[in-house]
C-alpha positions as CSV (number, residue, x, y, z in Angstrom):
1,M,-4.1,26.2,-7.5
2,K,-3.3,22.7,-7.7
3,Y,-1.5,21.2,-4.5
4,E,1.2,19.4,-5.3
5,V,1.4,15.4,-4.5
6,K,3.4,13.2,-3.4
7,W,3.1,9.5,-2.6
8,T,5.3,8.1,0.6
9,Q,7.0,4.2,-0.8
10,T,4.7,2.5,1.7
11,S,1.4,4.1,-0.2
12,L,3.1,3.2,-3.4
13,D,3.8,-0.3,-1.8
14,Q,0.1,-0.5,-1.2
15,L,-0.7,0.0,-4.6
16,K,0.9,-2.6,-6.0
17,K,-1.2,-4.8,-4.3
18,L,-4.3,-4.1,-5.3
19,D,-6.6,-4.2,-8.8
20,K,-5.5,-2.4,-11.6
21,T,-8.7,-0.7,-11.8
22,I,-8.8,-0.1,-8.1
23,V,-5.9,2.0,-8.8
24,E,-7.0,3.9,-11.3
25,R,-9.4,5.0,-9.2
26,I,-7.4,5.9,-6.6
27,I,-5.0,8.2,-8.6
28,N,-7.6,9.2,-10.3
29,K,-9.4,10.7,-7.3
30,V,-6.2,12.2,-5.8
31,E,-5.1,14.2,-8.6
32,K,-9.4,15.1,-8.6
33,T,-8.6,16.3,-5.1
34,S,-5.2,17.8,-5.6
35,E,-7.3,21.0,-6.7
36,K,-9.5,21.4,-3.7
37,P,-8.8,18.7,-1.2
38,F,-10.5,20.4,1.7
39,N,-13.5,19.3,-0.3
40,F,-12.7,15.4,-0.3
41,V,-11.5,15.0,2.8
42,K,-12.5,14.2,6.5
43,K,-10.3,15.1,9.5
44,L,-9.0,11.7,12.2
45,K,-9.8,12.6,14.6
46,K,-6.6,11.7,16.8
47,F,-4.8,12.6,14.2
48,N,-3.5,15.5,11.9
49,L,-4.2,13.4,9.0
50,F,-6.9,12.9,6.4
51,R,-9.1,10.3,5.1
52,L,-10.0,10.4,1.2
53,R,-12.8,7.8,0.9
54,V,-12.8,5.8,-2.7
55,G,-15.2,3.0,-2.0
56,D,-14.6,0.6,0.2
57,Y,-11.0,1.6,0.1
58,R,-9.0,4.9,2.1
59,I,-6.5,6.8,1.4
60,I,-4.5,8.4,4.7
61,M,-2.9,11.3,3.6
62,S,-1.1,14.4,5.2
63,I,-1.7,18.3,4.3
64,E,0.7,21.3,4.3
65,K,-1.3,23.9,3.6
66,E,1.4,26.8,3.5
67,K,3.9,24.6,1.0
68,M,0.3,23.1,-1.1
69,I,1.9,19.5,-0.7
70,I,-0.2,16.6,-0.1
71,F,1.7,13.0,0.9
72,V,-0.1,10.3,0.7
73,L,0.8,8.0,3.3
74,E,-1.3,4.8,2.7
75,V,-3.4,3.1,0.9
76,G,-5.8,0.3,1.6
77,H,-9.3,-1.7,2.4
78,R,-11.4,0.4,5.6
79,R,-11.2,-2.8,7.5
80,V,-7.4,-2.8,7.9
81,I,-6.3,1.1,6.7
82,Y,-7.3,2.7,10.3
83,K,-5.8,0.3,12.7
84,N,-2.8,2.4,13.0
85,Y,-4.5,5.3,13.5
């Protein structure tokens, strides 16, 4: 069964700053991931969060297994995305 994807306002604002082709790749990857998220993501070491790789960009997300919801928290280039984590 497919997980529901919810984007935070922060992640939507970050997407608006990116190139249109990169945004399409990110959205497609997140939608593909929503079918079986744990096959695509890696857990962040210090937090109960996960990251998804799309080229040089990373998507930081929280996955609630019980409710089958993926919260996309942040989207950004790999150079800067991990500074808060």
